[in-house]
C-alpha positions, 0 to 999 in steps of 0.5 A: 500499499505504502508503494502504491501511494508513493508511486502515485505522489511521483506521478503527480507534478511536484509544485502543482504547476500545469504540464501542459506548456506550448511554446508561443514565443522566443526572444534573446532572453528566452522561451515563452510557454502559455499552458492553454488548460490554465485559461480561465475568464472569470467576470471579464478577467482572464487568468493565464499561467506562463513559463520562461525558460531563460537561454542564460541563467538570471542570477541562479534562476534557470526558469520562472512560472508566473500567474496573471489576471489580464484586463482585456479591455484596458490592455494591461496585466496585474503580476499575480505570482512569480516562482523561479527554478533552479533548472529549466522548464519549471524543474528543480528546486524552487529558488524564490517565491514572491506576489509582486501584484504589479499592474503591467501595461505591455508595449505594442510589439512585445512579447507580453503585449501578443500574449495578453491579445491572444489569451484575451481571444482564446476560446477553449475548444 
């Protein structure tokens, strides 16, 4: 019984983060992924989770997972949470966790402007 429980626990994501990452963009900082299963629309606010897999480590961080709440009408997003990791693709040890609660107004022709436009227009199949 204990062995079965241990095996089941190993099959689930260690930190409870989504695993259905789809690459949506890249630049000289890294590759950007969205978990499209995480996109939720609640009362006109769209919530989503993204992962940035850094090309070069930033300090000791190789990747970061963030959660956002997007105001589609005003084209801005609130940065709800940030978790950084010691390995790529949200793996390894958690280096840092924070809740910035910062409002971001992405500039035209930037990755995050592209992302908010896409998550606002996303319709689940």
